[in-house]
C-alpha positions in Angstrom: -5.0 14.6 15.1 -1.5 14.3 13.6 -0.4 11.7 11.1 1.8 10.0 13.8 -1.2 9.9 16.2 -3.5 8.3 13.6 -1.1 5.9 11.9 1.5 5.2 14.6 4.0 2.7 13.3 2.5 3.0 9.8 3.4 6.8 9.6 6.4 5.9 7.4 4.0 4.5 4.8 2.2 7.8 4.8 5.4 9.8 4.2 6.8 7.5 1.6 3.7 7.0 -0.5 2.3 9.0 -3.4 -1.1 8.9 -5.2 -1.3 5.9 -7.5 1.3 3.8 -5.6 0.5 0.1 -5.3 0.2 -1.2 -1.7 0.2 -5.0 -0.9 -0.7 -6.5 2.4 1.2 -9.7 2.2 -0.6 -11.1 5.3 -4.0 -11.0 3.5 -2.8 -11.0 -0.1 -4.8 -7.8 -0.7 -3.7 -5.3 -3.3 -4.7 -1.7 -3.3 -4.1 1.7 -4.9 -3.1 4.6 -2.7 -5.3 7.7 -2.7 -3.6 10.3 -0.5 -4.8 13.6 1.0 -2.9 16.0 3.2 -3.7 14.0 6.4 -5.0 10.6 5.3 -4.4 7.7 3.0 -7.2 5.7 1.6 -6.6 2.4 -0.1 -8.9 1.4 -3.1 -9.1 -2.4 -3.6 -11.1 -4.6 -5.9 -13.4 -5.5 -3.0 -13.7 -2.1 -1.2 -14.0 1.3 -2.9 -12.0 3.0 -0.2 -10.6 2.1 3.3 -8.2 3.9 5.6 -4.6 2.7 5.4 -4.6 1.7 9.1 -7.6 -0.6 8.5 -6.0 -2.1 5.4 -2.7 -2.7 7.2 -4.1 -4.2 10.3 -6.8 -6.4 8.7 -4.9 -9.7 9.7 -3.9 -8.3 13.1 -1.4 -5.7 14.4 1.7 -7.4 12.9 1.8 -6.9 9.2 3.9 -7.1 6.1 3.2 -4.2 3.8 5.0 -3.5 0.5 4.7 -0.2 -1.4 5.5 0.0 -5.1 5.7 3.0 -7.4 4.6 2.3 -11.0 5.5 4.1 -14.2 2.5 3.0 -16.2 -1.1 2.0 -15.4 -1.7 -1.7 -14.7 -4.7 -3.3 -16.2 -4.9 -6.2 -13.7 -4.0 -6.1 -10.0 -2.3 -9.4 -9.4 0.5 -10.1 -6.9 2.4 -12.4 -9.3 2.2 -9.8 -12.1 3.4 -7.1 -9.7 6.3 -9.2 -8.5 7.2 -10.0 -12.1 7.2 -6.3 -13.0 9.5 -5.7 -10.0 11.9 -8.4 -11.1 12.0 -6.9 -14.6 12.7 -3.5 -13.0 9.6 -2.0 -14.5 8.3 -0.9 -11.1 10.2 0.3 -8.0 9.9 -1.0 -4.5 9.5 2.1 -2.3 9.0 0.5 1.1 9.0 -3.1 2.6 7.4 -2.6 6.0 7.1 -5.3 8.6 6.3 -5.0 12.3 
């Protein structure tokens, strides 16, 4: 199964992401870390050790608001406010703001 078949509208997230990127599902306020293989993305969260990106993105329903950030240093605490502050301070880069 190809990436487009598996991820559908979320394929762009697959192609834009790298290992260690921060992914935020704004609909559920969940934060995760990307763990990418050749054909899949797993998202590691505080609650779940690993879940597929599609499951992470569609947890609140098909429509979602996903933000993908690339960090330059390791974060000790995964907190949406801290991530947004780092973004405003230009210490992390917004890679993708996906909404469907």
